[in-house]
TIDODO-209236 format. One line per field, with one value per atom (N, C-alpha, C, O): residue number from 1; residue in one letter; chain; atom name; x, y, z. Coordinates in steps of 0.001 Angstrom, whole numbers, padded with zeros to 6 digits. Each point is the difference from the previous one (the first is absolute). Layout:
N
num <- NUM	...
residu <- A	...
chaine <- A	...
atome <- CA	...
px <- X	...
py <- Y	...
pz <- Z	...
This chain:
90
num <- 1	1	1	1	2	2	2	2	3	3	3	3	4	4	4	4	5	5	5	5	6	6	6	6	7	7	7	7	8	8	8	8	9	9	9	9	10	10	10	10	11	11	11	11	12	12	12	12	13	13	13	13	14	14	14	14	15	15	15	15	16	16	16	16	17	17	17	17	18	18	18	18	19	19	19	19	20	20	20	20	21	21	21	21	22	22	22	22	23	23	23	23	24	24	24	24	25	25	25	25	26	26	26	26	27	27	27	27	28	28	28	28	29	29	29	29	30	30	30	30	31	31	31	31	32	32	32	32	33	33	33	33	34	34	34	34	35	35	35	35	36	36	36	36	37	37	37	37	38	38	38	38	39	39	39	39	40	40	40	40	41	41	41	41	42	42	42	42	43	43	43	43	44	44	44	44	45	45	45	45	46	46	46	46	47	47	47	47	48	48	48	48	49	49	49	49	50	50	50	50	51	51	51	51	52	52	52	52	53	53	53	53	54	54	54	54	55	55	55	55	56	56	56	56	57	57	57	57	58	58	58	58	59	59	59	59	60	60	60	60	61	61	61	61	62	62	62	62	63	63	63	63	64	64	64	64	65	65	65	65	66	66	66	66	67	67	67	67	68	68	68	68	69	69	69	69	70	70	70	70	71	71	71	71	72	72	72	72	73	73	73	73	74	74	74	74	75	75	75	75	76	76	76	76	77	77	77	77	78	78	78	78	79	79	79	79	80	80	80	80	81	81	81	81	82	82	82	82	83	83	83	83	84	84	84	84	85	85	85	85	86	86	86	86	87	87	87	87	88	88	88	88	89	89	89	89	90	90	90	90
residu <- M	M	M	M	N	N	N	N	M	M	M	M	F	F	F	F	I	I	I	I	Y	Y	Y	Y	I	I	I	I	K	K	K	K	E	E	E	E	N	N	N	N	K	K	K	K	L	L	L	L	F	F	F	F	I	I	I	I	L	L	L	L	N	N	N	N	S	S	S	S	G	G	G	G	G	G	G	G	K	K	K	K	L	L	L	L	M	M	M	M	A	A	A	A	K	K	K	K	L	L	L	L	P	P	P	P	L	L	L	L	T	T	T	T	P	P	P	P	L	L	L	L	G	G	G	G	R	R	R	R	I	I	I	I	I	I	I	I	K	K	K	K	N	N	N	N	G	G	G	G	G	G	G	G	A	A	A	A	E	E	E	E	R	R	R	R	V	V	V	V	S	S	S	S	E	E	E	E	D	D	D	D	A	A	A	A	K	K	K	K	I	I	I	I	A	A	A	A	L	L	L	L	S	S	S	S	E	E	E	E	L	L	L	L	F	F	F	F	E	E	E	E	D	D	D	D	V	V	V	V	S	S	S	S	A	A	A	A	D	D	D	D	I	I	I	I	T	T	T	T	Q	Q	Q	Q	V	V	V	V	A	A	A	A	L	L	L	L	Q	Q	Q	Q	N	N	N	N	A	A	A	A	E	E	E	E	S	S	S	S	E	E	E	E	G	G	G	G	R	R	R	R	K	K	K	K	T	T	T	T	L	L	L	L	K	K	K	K	A	A	A	A	E	E	E	E	D	D	D	D	I	I	I	I	E	E	E	E	V	V	V	V	A	A	A	A	Y	Y	Y	Y	K	K	K	K	Y	Y	Y	Y	L	L	L	L	Y	Y	Y	Y
chaine <- A	A	A	A	A	A	A	A	A	A	A	A	A	A	A	A	A	A	A	A	A	A	A	A	A	A	A	A	A	A	A	A	A	A	A	A	A	A	A	A	A	A	A	A	A	A	A	A	A	A	A	A	A	A	A	A	A	A	A	A	A	A	A	A	A	A	A	A	A	A	A	A	A	A	A	A	A	A	A	A	A	A	A	A	A	A	A	A	A	A	A	A	A	A	A	A	A	A	A	A	A	A	A	A	A	A	A	A	A	A	A	A	A	A	A	A	A	A	A	A	A	A	A	A	A	A	A	A	A	A	A	A	A	A	A	A	A	A	A	A	A	A	A	A	A	A	A	A	A	A	A	A	A	A	A	A	A	A	A	A	A	A	A	A	A	A	A	A	A	A	A	A	A	A	A	A	A	A	A	A	A	A	A	A	A	A	A	A	A	A	A	A	A	A	A	A	A	A	A	A	A	A	A	A	A	A	A	A	A	A	A	A	A	A	A	A	A	A	A	A	A	A	A	A	A	A	A	A	A	A	A	A	A	A	A	A	A	A	A	A	A	A	A	A	A	A	A	A	A	A	A	A	A	A	A	A	A	A	A	A	A	A	A	A	A	A	A	A	A	A	A	A	A	A	A	A	A	A	A	A	A	A	A	A	A	A	A	A	A	A	A	A	A	A	A	A	A	A	A	A	A	A	A	A	A	A	A	A	A	A	A	A	A	A	A	A	A	A	A	A	A	A	A	A	A	A	A	A	A	A	A	A	A	A	A	A	A	A	A	A	A	A	A	A	A	A	A	A	A	A	A	A	A	A	A	A	A	A	A	A
atome <- N	CA	C	O	N	CA	C	O	N	CA	C	O	N	CA	C	O	N	CA	C	O	N	CA	C	O	N	CA	C	O	N	CA	C	O	N	CA	C	O	N	CA	C	O	N	CA	C	O	N	CA	C	O	N	CA	C	O	N	CA	C	O	N	CA	C	O	N	CA	C	O	N	CA	C	O	N	CA	C	O	N	CA	C	O	N	CA	C	O	N	CA	C	O	N	CA	C	O	N	CA	C	O	N	CA	C	O	N	CA	C	O	N	CA	C	O	N	CA	C	O	N	CA	C	O	N	CA	C	O	N	CA	C	O	N	CA	C	O	N	CA	C	O	N	CA	C	O	N	CA	C	O	N	CA	C	O	N	CA	C	O	N	CA	C	O	N	CA	C	O	N	CA	C	O	N	CA	C	O	N	CA	C	O	N	CA	C	O	N	CA	C	O	N	CA	C	O	N	CA	C	O	N	CA	C	O	N	CA	C	O	N	CA	C	O	N	CA	C	O	N	CA	C	O	N	CA	C	O	N	CA	C	O	N	CA	C	O	N	CA	C	O	N	CA	C	O	N	CA	C	O	N	CA	C	O	N	CA	C	O	N	CA	C	O	N	CA	C	O	N	CA	C	O	N	CA	C	O	N	CA	C	O	N	CA	C	O	N	CA	C	O	N	CA	C	O	N	CA	C	O	N	CA	C	O	N	CA	C	O	N	CA	C	O	N	CA	C	O	N	CA	C	O	N	CA	C	O	N	CA	C	O	N	CA	C	O	N	CA	C	O	N	CA	C	O	N	CA	C	O	N	CA	C	O	N	CA	C	O	N	CA	C	O	N	CA	C	O	N	CA	C	O	N	CA	C	O	N	CA	C	O	N	CA	C	O	N	CA	C	O	N	CA	C	O	N	CA	C	O	N	CA	C	O
px <- 061503	000908	001415	000239	000687	001390	000646	-000212	001002	000707	001461	000353	000479	001415	000343	-000401	001139	000325	001507	000688	-000177	001421	000205	-000838	001966	000336	001235	000978	-001035	001141	-000039	-001035	002150	000107	-001105	-000629	000406	-000980	-001427	-000812	000514	-001360	-000403	000807	-002062	-000551	-000679	-000877	001284	-000591	-000838	000468	-001699	-000897	-000347	-000514	000802	-000277	-000986	000006	-000856	-000915	000746	001184	-001847	000659	000553	000901	-001419	000502	001168	000529	-000122	001124	-000375	000877	-002188	-000441	000029	-000465	001019	000081	-001391	-000733	000369	-001310	000105	-000922	002056	000153	001466	000816	-000506	001332	-000199	-000347	000565	-000253	001305	000770	-000515	001178	-000222	-001083	002102	-000139	000074	-000612	001345	000168	-001333	-000224	-000675	-001291	-000818	-000742	000878	-000716	000511	-000776	002079	000573	-000528	-000289	000162	-000541	-001451	-000405	-000368	-001401	-000063	-000800	001630	000019	000442	-000580	001611	000469	-001066	-000160	-000568	-001084	-001093	-000749	000666	-000947	000485	-000738	001979	000498	001213	000551	-000112	001172	001267	000173	000693	001269	001021	000734	-000699	000912	-000797	-000999	001456	-000732	000974	000987	-001268	000848	-000370	-001091	002007	-000252	-001172	-000822	000755	-001099	-001355	-000988	000940	-001257	-000441	-001186	002140	-000323	-000531	-000966	001599	-000428	-001387	-000839	000596	-001311	-001094	-001073	001350	-000981	-000238	-001134	002190	-000130	-000904	-000855	001042	-000822	-001466	-000897	000663	-001378	-000609	-001169	001961	-000484	-000424	-001029	001832	-000325	-001362	-000844	000647	-001253	-001188	-001021	001158	-001093	-000307	-001164	002211	-000195	-000739	-000879	001233	-000670	-001476	-000858	000561	-001393	-000803	-001113	001683	-000683	-000228	-001077	002084	-000112	-001099	-000747	000635	-001043	-001389	-000856	000626	-001310	-000221	-001105	002142	-000119	-000315	-000800	001420	-000287	-001436	-000637	000124	-001400	-000915	-000996	001338	-000803	000025	-001045	002230	000122	-000766	-000716	000867	-000692	-001511	-000733	000263	-001449	-000572	-001193	002060	-000420	000328	-000138	000575	000275	001297	000148	000792	001277	001135	-000030	001043	001234	001074	000970	-001156	000981	-000263	-001119	002137	-000085	000259	001001	-001905	000126	000364	-000145	000619	000349	-001200	000154	-001329	-001197	-000281	-000529	000881	-000171	000889	-000419	001648	000949	-000512	000019	-000477	-000490	-001222	-000092	-000842	-001197	000376	-000525	001432	000430	000676	-000234	001059	000684	-001036	000080	-001037	-001030	-000842	-000412	000156	-000773	000766	-000580	001859	000806	000436	000160	000029	000554	-000877	000318
py <- 040908	-001096	000476	000585	-000826	000343	-001081	-001192	001623	-000934	000404	001170	-002162	000231	-000447	-001077	001912	-000266	000003	000888	-001893	000023	-000647	-000767	001090	-000516	-000876	000377	-001550	-000908	-000742	-000550	000532	-000703	000416	-000843	002144	000592	-000495	-000059	-000296	-000368	000852	000297	000090	000789	-000958	-000771	000822	-000835	000883	001044	-001448	000746	-000912	-001103	001581	-000758	000769	001231	-001952	000675	000368	-000312	000965	000480	-001141	000218	-001422	-001159	-000682	-000989	001508	-000569	-001090	-000601	000331	-001033	000546	001107	-001907	000399	000067	-000989	002155	000184	-000109	-000481	000932	-000035	000074	000583	-001191	000082	000250	-000911	002131	000377	000361	000816	-001413	000405	001395	000302	000539	001382	000139	000908	-001784	000129	-000025	000862	-001817	000021	001256	000478	000056	001240	001144	000835	-000802	001008	-000153	000989	-002237	-000259	000462	000557	-000791	000438	001516	000513	000195	001462	000453	000926	-001577	000370	-000296	000764	-001870	-000311	001060	000179	000521	001101	001281	000982	-000985	001149	000690	000899	-001290	000645	-000418	-001164	002124	-000294	-000568	-000936	001517	-000445	-000169	000685	-001612	-000301	-000063	-000735	001502	-000029	-001180	-000557	000185	-001054	000376	-000846	002129	000478	-000179	-000315	000517	-000168	-001461	-000294	-000614	-001431	-000382	-000754	001277	-000292	000575	-000652	001878	000624	-000827	-000203	-000273	-000828	-001302	-000469	-000106	-001232	000194	-000840	001940	000280	000178	-000449	001110	000165	-001341	-000259	-000600	-001335	-000746	-000676	000804	-000665	000473	-000811	002124	000565	-000423	-000445	000585	-000343	-001496	-000402	-000415	-001451	-000390	-000862	001492	-000296	000381	-000747	001903	000436	-000959	-000391	000020	-000916	-001345	-000585	000100	-001292	000003	-000972	002039	000075	-000090	-000725	001451	-000035	-001375	-000540	-000024	-001323	-001070	-000899	000988	-000961	000104	-001016	002225	000186	-000671	-000623	000754	-000616	-001520	-000646	000077	-001458	-000489	-000999	001699	-000404	000100	-000828	001840	000148	-001145	-000297	-000342	-001152	-001315	-001072	001159	-001195	-000704	-001196	001926	-000596	000535	001145	-001993	000430	000290	000710	-001266	000149	001274	000241	000553	001223	-000356	-000641	001058	-000291	001265	001116	-001322	001123	000921	001221	-001787	000818	000898	001101	-001567	000831	001237	001111	-001327	001112	000977	001213	-001749	000853	000806	001190	-001827	000685	001092	001112	-001447	000978	001206	001143	-001403	001095	000918	001223	-001825	000804	000778	001127	-001715	000669	001212	001070	-001233	001057	001078	001165	-001562	000956	000117	000758
pz <- -018088	000219	-000308	-001057	001957	-000231	-000848	000221	-001195	-000858	-000062	000150	-000372	-000197	-001414	-000440	-000256	-001395	-000159	000505	-001214	-000330	-001360	-000476	-000137	-001321	000132	000644	-001262	-000026	-001323	-000377	-000326	-001279	-000969	-000640	000543	-000912	000251	-000923	002171	000392	001179	000881	-000877	001098	000970	-000389	001648	001039	000900	000453	-000189	000876	001169	-000187	001398	001214	000860	000009	000716	000917	001272	000129	000806	001214	000846	000811	-000983	000728	-000688	000507	-001658	-000732	-000982	-000620	000466	-000934	-001431	-000269	-000633	-001401	-000606	000006	-000528	-000627	-001516	-000658	000102	-001448	-000365	000713	-001846	-000568	-001492	-000752	000342	-001385	-000706	000506	-001666	-000760	-000583	-000502	000569	-000452	-001519	-000562	-000105	-001452	-000744	-000850	001133	-000696	000297	-000858	002074	000323	-000860	-000465	000258	-000896	-001414	-000672	000219	-001339	-000113	-001020	002069	000000	-000152	-000783	001520	-000081	-001386	-000567	000019	-001344	-001057	-000952	001118	-000942	000047	-000961	002090	000130	-000661	-000066	-000425	-000742	000582	-000635	001826	000602	-000736	-000362	000154	-000680	000983	-000318	001512	001053	001285	000217	000642	001225	001177	-000041	001079	001190	000887	-000112	000989	000970	000907	000351	000024	000847	-000672	000663	-001981	-000728	000019	000150	-000301	000048	001381	000116	000916	001367	000261	000623	-001100	000188	-000679	000568	-001787	-000707	000751	000095	000431	000769	001209	000280	000433	001176	-000382	000714	-001852	-000467	-000391	000285	-000940	-000337	001256	000014	001044	001258	000525	000381	-000367	000513	-000846	000526	-001835	-000911	000087	000014	000044	000083	001274	-000024	001122	001269	-000070	000470	-001054	-000130	-000874	000352	-001486	-000916	000681	-000117	000822	000669	001048	000111	000656	001028	-000616	000507	-001590	-000659	-000633	000064	-000671	-000629	001035	-000260	001427	001062	000477	000278	-000180	000391	-001017	000367	-001652	-001060	000131	-000069	000256	000129	001228	-000067	001179	001234	-000143	000542	-001272	-000187	-000832	000069	-000857	-000797	000693	-000589	001851	000786	-000361	000250	-000836	-000392	000846	000451	-000238	000650	-001041	000268	-001449	-001074	-000796	-000454	000295	-000789	-001462	-000320	-000563	-001430	-000763	000499	-001717	-000869	-000188	-000021	-000113	-000210	001211	-000157	001365	001196	-000088	000326	-000770	-000153	-001055	000208	-001341	-001094	000416	-000303	000993	000468	001003	-000048	000945	001007	-000661	000394	-001381	-000713	-000669	000109	-000793	-000670	000996	-000277	001424	001046	000534	000186	000055	000610	-000998	000365	-001621	-000973	-001228	-000916
């Protein structure tokens, strides 16, 4: 899938190839997450890279979680679906 990424007002915007907004992530918390992991300094590129990985991982988890909800006859995704999917994948 082709995506377009741009930064405005310290937020990362991710759009699909049709121009639809897929995500809007603030970069400051991503920097904090990296620093909490032990980094002393964090580049803008590192924040963007982490954001892109979050997008990929989130999509994978969501797909598995949706399969779980559908197998139980539900349309509503619950926290437990996300948790089960995460444990299954990782």
